[in-house]
C-alpha angles and dihedrals in degrees: 000000000000127000112327119199110241093235090056086057095044095042090080115087092212094055090045091054093048087054092050087053091049092047084072088059146280111332135187114251088239092057091048093045093050093053094044093046090051096044097039106024095230128138127259094251090055089052092049089052089055090049089052093051089050093049097044091046087052096244090116139027125204131203131185118244105181104299094340124093107216115205125203135178115255109211101205094085094045090050085054091052089048092049089051093048090049090083091061096046094089088066093053093043093053091047092046093048089049090050090050092051088050092051092047091049092048091051093050091049092048089049091050094046089047090056091047092051092048090052095051 
């Protein structure tokens, strides 16, 4: 299949949902397939194809347990995504800090106005 960029894999809502399900712990392919078929209305073979992409791109691993195939999240590709996002965190942090400052300022102003209203 070749090297697939992590965002190509994560760009699909079905694959993101599968990873969310697997984040809760190892799950049988049948359990994952049932949830995905119900939520997205796609066929079992289509779910299997998404599981294959996740497996081949390193986002999920599979092991046999008797007749069941158990899937689990693999964290290495997610760490790569996190590392890529790191360079943008400063933008979010600055904006969140600014939002926190504005919220605190708004609370102070409401308290001050409330005190004035009670005195009148």
